[in-house]
C-alpha positions as CSV (number, residue, x, y, z in Angstrom):
1,M,-25.0,14.4,-0.3
2,T,-28.0,12.2,0.5
3,A,-28.3,8.5,0.7
4,I,-30.9,5.7,0.9
5,A,-29.0,3.2,3.0
6,N,-30.4,-0.3,3.8
7,R,-29.5,-2.1,6.9
8,P,-27.2,-5.2,6.7
9,D,-28.7,-8.6,5.8
10,E,-27.9,-9.7,9.4
11,E,-25.8,-8.5,12.3
12,H,-22.4,-9.6,11.0
13,P,-18.9,-8.2,11.7
14,A,-18.2,-7.8,8.0
15,A,-21.5,-6.0,7.3
16,S,-20.9,-3.7,10.3
17,V,-17.4,-2.6,9.0
18,V,-18.8,-2.1,5.4
19,E,-21.7,-0.1,6.7
20,R,-19.2,2.2,8.6
21,Y,-17.1,2.4,5.5
22,H,-20.0,3.5,3.3
23,Q,-21.1,6.0,5.9
24,C,-17.7,7.6,5.6
25,W,-18.2,7.8,1.8
26,I,-21.6,9.3,2.2
27,A,-20.1,11.9,4.6
28,R,-17.2,12.6,2.3
29,D,-14.9,11.7,5.2
30,V,-11.6,10.9,3.4
31,E,-9.7,10.3,6.7
32,G,-12.4,8.0,8.0
33,I,-12.2,6.0,4.8
34,L,-8.5,5.7,4.9
35,A,-8.6,4.7,8.6
36,L,-10.7,1.7,7.7
37,F,-8.3,0.3,5.1
38,H,-6.2,-2.7,6.1
39,P,-2.4,-2.2,5.8
40,E,-2.4,-4.6,2.9
41,I,-5.5,-3.1,1.2
42,E,-6.0,-4.1,-2.4
43,Y,-8.4,-1.8,-4.4
44,F,-9.5,-2.8,-7.9
45,D,-11.4,-0.4,-10.1
46,F,-12.8,-2.7,-12.8
47,H,-14.6,0.1,-14.6
48,N,-11.3,1.7,-15.5
49,N,-9.4,-1.7,-15.5
50,R,-6.8,-0.7,-12.9
51,Q,-5.6,-1.5,-9.5
52,I,-5.1,1.5,-7.3
53,P,-1.7,1.5,-5.5
54,R,-2.0,2.2,-1.8
55,D,0.0,5.4,-2.1
56,D,-2.5,6.7,-4.6
57,L,-5.6,5.8,-2.7
58,R,-6.0,9.2,-1.0
59,D,-6.0,11.1,-4.3
60,Y,-8.2,8.4,-5.9
61,I,-10.8,8.7,-3.1
62,Q,-10.8,12.5,-3.2
63,N,-11.4,12.5,-6.9
64,A,-14.1,9.9,-6.6
65,L,-16.1,11.8,-4.0
66,P,-18.7,14.3,-5.2
67,D,-17.4,17.8,-4.7
68,T,-20.8,19.4,-4.0
69,E,-23.8,18.6,-1.9
70,T,-25.7,17.7,-5.1
71,G,-24.1,14.3,-5.3
72,Q,-26.2,11.3,-4.3
73,F,-25.9,7.6,-3.4
74,A,-29.1,5.5,-3.7
75,Y,-28.7,2.0,-2.4
76,T,-30.6,-0.6,-4.4
77,D,-30.2,-3.6,-2.1
78,R,-29.2,-4.3,1.5
79,I,-25.7,-5.3,2.4
80,R,-25.3,-9.0,1.7
81,V,-22.6,-11.1,3.4
82,D,-20.9,-14.3,2.4
83,G,-18.1,-15.2,4.8
84,D,-15.8,-12.3,5.2
85,T,-17.0,-10.6,2.0
86,A,-19.9,-8.1,1.9
87,F,-21.7,-7.1,-1.4
88,V,-23.1,-3.7,-1.9
89,Q,-25.1,-2.2,-4.8
90,Y,-26.0,1.4,-5.3
91,L,-26.6,4.2,-7.9
92,A,-24.2,7.1,-7.7
93,R,-25.4,10.4,-9.2
94,L,-22.4,12.7,-9.7
95,P,-22.2,16.3,-10.9
96,L,-20.4,17.0,-14.2
97,K,-19.7,20.3,-15.8
98,R,-22.3,22.8,-17.0
99,G,-24.9,21.5,-14.5
100,Q,-25.1,18.0,-16.0
101,Y,-25.0,14.8,-14.0
102,A,-23.8,11.3,-14.6
103,T,-25.5,8.3,-13.1
104,L,-23.3,5.2,-12.3
105,R,-24.6,1.7,-11.4
106,V,-22.1,0.4,-8.9
107,C,-21.5,-3.1,-7.3
108,E,-18.8,-3.6,-4.7
109,A,-17.4,-6.8,-3.2
110,I,-15.6,-5.8,0.0
111,T,-13.6,-8.3,1.9
112,I,-12.9,-7.7,5.6
113,A,-9.9,-8.9,7.6
114,D,-9.0,-8.0,11.2
115,G,-12.0,-5.6,11.3
116,L,-10.7,-3.6,8.4
117,V,-11.3,-3.4,4.6
118,R,-8.8,-5.8,3.1
119,R,-10.0,-5.7,-0.5
120,V,-12.4,-3.8,-2.7
121,N,-13.6,-5.0,-6.1
122,E,-15.5,-2.1,-7.6
123,Y,-17.6,-2.6,-10.7
124,A,-19.4,0.4,-12.3
125,S,-21.1,1.3,-15.5
126,R,-22.4,4.7,-16.5
127,I,-26.1,4.5,-17.4
128,Q,-27.1,8.0,-18.2
129,T,-26.7,11.8,-17.9
130,E,-29.6,14.2,-17.8
131,D,-29.3,14.9,-21.5
132,E,-28.7,11.3,-22.6
133,H,-31.1,8.3,-23.1
134,L,-30.4,4.8,-21.9
135,G,-30.1,2.5,-24.8
136,E,-32.6,-0.3,-25.4
137,P,-31.9,-3.5,-23.3
138,R,-30.1,-6.2,-25.3
139,L,-30.2,-9.9,-25.0
140,G,-33.2,-9.7,-22.7
141,L,-31.2,-7.8,-20.1
142,S,-32.6,-4.8,-18.3
143,G,-30.4,-2.5,-16.2
144,R,-31.6,-4.3,-13.1
145,S,-30.8,-7.7,-14.6
146,L,-27.2,-6.5,-15.3
147,E,-26.9,-5.4,-11.7
148,L,-28.0,-8.8,-10.4
149,M,-25.8,-10.7,-12.9
150,M,-22.8,-8.7,-11.8
151,L,-23.5,-9.5,-8.2
152,E,-24.0,-13.2,-8.9
153,L,-20.8,-13.4,-10.9
154,S,-18.8,-11.6,-8.2
155,Q,-20.2,-13.9,-5.5
156,Y,-19.5,-17.0,-7.6
157,F,-15.8,-16.0,-8.1
158,E,-15.4,-14.9,-4.5
159,K,-17.0,-18.0,-2.9
160,D,-16.4,-20.9,-5.3
161,R,-13.1,-19.6,-6.8
162,P,-13.8,-21.4,-10.2
163,F,-10.8,-19.5,-11.8
164,L,-8.5,-22.1,-10.1
165,D,-9.7,-24.6,-12.7
166,P,-7.3,-24.1,-15.7
167,D,-10.0,-25.4,-18.0
168,L,-12.7,-23.0,-16.9
169,D,-14.5,-21.4,-19.9
170,L,-17.3,-19.0,-20.6
171,T,-19.8,-21.8,-21.3
172,T,-19.3,-23.3,-17.8
173,V,-19.6,-20.0,-16.0
174,A,-22.8,-19.2,-17.9
175,R,-24.3,-22.6,-17.1
176,V,-23.6,-22.3,-13.4
177,L,-25.1,-18.8,-13.2
178,G,-28.1,-19.8,-15.4
179,Y,-27.5,-17.4,-18.3
180,T,-26.3,-17.7,-21.9
181,R,-22.8,-17.3,-23.1
182,N,-23.8,-14.1,-24.9
183,Q,-25.4,-12.6,-21.9
184,V,-22.3,-13.1,-19.7
185,S,-20.1,-11.8,-22.4
186,Y,-22.3,-8.8,-22.9
187,L,-22.3,-8.2,-19.1
188,L,-18.5,-8.2,-18.9
189,N,-18.0,-6.0,-21.9
190,R,-20.6,-3.4,-20.9
191,Q,-20.1,-3.4,-17.1
192,I,-16.3,-3.6,-16.8
193,G,-15.0,-3.3,-20.4
194,Q,-13.3,-6.7,-20.3
195,S,-13.5,-9.9,-22.3
196,F,-14.2,-13.1,-20.3
197,Y,-10.6,-14.2,-20.4
198,Q,-9.4,-10.8,-19.3
199,F,-11.7,-11.0,-16.3
200,L,-10.6,-14.6,-15.6
201,N,-6.9,-13.7,-15.8
202,H,-7.5,-10.8,-13.5
203,A,-8.9,-13.1,-10.8
204,R,-6.0,-15.5,-11.3
205,L,-3.5,-12.7,-11.0
206,D,-5.1,-11.7,-7.7
207,E,-4.6,-15.3,-6.5
208,F,-1.1,-15.4,-7.7
209,C,-0.1,-12.1,-5.9
210,Q,-1.5,-13.5,-2.6
211,R,0.4,-16.7,-3.0
212,L,3.6,-15.0,-4.0
213,R,3.5,-12.7,-0.9
214,A,2.7,-15.6,1.4
215,G,5.4,-17.9,-0.1
216,P,8.1,-15.9,-1.9
217,E,10.6,-18.7,-1.4
218,Q,8.5,-21.2,-3.5
219,P,9.3,-21.6,-7.2
220,M,7.4,-19.0,-9.3
221,N,5.9,-21.6,-11.6
222,E,4.2,-23.4,-8.6
223,H,2.3,-20.2,-7.8
224,V,1.5,-19.7,-11.5
225,F,-0.1,-23.1,-12.0
226,A,-1.7,-23.1,-8.5
227,S,-3.5,-19.8,-9.4
228,G,-5.3,-21.4,-12.4
229,F,-2.9,-20.6,-15.3
230,N,-2.0,-23.4,-17.6
231,S,0.6,-21.5,-19.5
232,V,3.6,-19.6,-18.1
233,S,3.8,-17.4,-21.2
234,V,0.2,-16.4,-20.9
235,F,0.7,-15.6,-17.2
236,Y,3.7,-13.4,-17.8
237,R,2.0,-11.5,-20.6
238,A,-1.1,-10.9,-18.4
239,F,1.0,-9.9,-15.4
240,R,3.0,-7.3,-17.4
241,D,-0.2,-6.0,-19.1
242,R,-1.7,-5.3,-15.7
243,F,1.2,-4.3,-13.5
244,G,3.7,-3.1,-16.1
245,T,6.6,-5.0,-14.5
246,T,7.8,-8.5,-13.5
247,P,6.5,-10.5,-10.5
248,K,9.9,-10.2,-8.7
249,A,9.9,-6.4,-9.2
250,W,6.3,-6.2,-8.1
251,L,7.1,-8.2,-5.0
252,A,10.1,-6.0,-4.2
253,G,7.8,-2.9,-4.6
254,T,5.2,-4.2,-2.2
255,R,7.9,-4.9,0.4
256,D,9.2,-1.4,0.0
257,R,5.7,0.0,0.6
258,D,5.2,-2.2,3.7
259,S,8.5,-1.2,5.3
C-alpha cells in the first residue's frame, strides 16, 4: 500500500495522534489501530449508516483494510485541527474482484481524548471503478466541492453544535455554510445516504448518549430536550431506528461492555 500523506496543519497533540493512527492504517497494522482507541471509543460509519460496536471493531477494521499491496490511500489535504478534533481527507483505492478497483472519497472527523482516539465520524462516497464513469456534476458541485462541503459541515457540527437548537432547519445550515438548500440536501443524500433530518437526529443522538452516560440518574426527558429534540416520540423512534433497543437497555449494554 502506498500513501501521499501531508504533515499536520501545526504541531498539535490531536494531529500527532491522528497521524500515528493513519500511519497504522497505511501499514495495515490492526493491533496498532486498536491500541490507539480510547476505552470509550465511538466509531460511526455514515456511508453505511451504522455505529460500529467496540466488540466488532477488530472485524470491521480487518474487513476495511485492503488485502493486497495494490490498495492505495491518497491524502487530498493536510490534517486540520479544531480543538480536540482533527479532520482528514483522502481517496482510498481498494481492489475488488476480477481485477477491478473502487475509489472512495473519504472524510474523517477524529476526536482525541487522553491521547487516544475517542470518536471517529467517517464519511465516504464511492466515486468510480475502472470500468465506470463518474456522473456529471449536479447543482454546480464537482467532486472536490462535495469534499469541501462535507468537511465544512462536519466542522460546523463539531465546533458550533447547532443541532442543540430544536428549531434548526436545512435553510439555516445552508445559509451558515454559504450554500443553497438543494446543495446541502444533495450532499447528504449522495455522501452519506441520509436526509437532513436523519443527519440532524444522528448528531442529537450522539449528544444524548454522552449525556445519559454522564448523568444516568437524571430524568430521561431532560437529556432528550437538552440534546436538541423537541419531541419525545420523535426521539424514541430515532433511537430505536439507530440502536434497535431502548435507552435504558442501551445504557445497560454499555456498562456490561465497560465492566
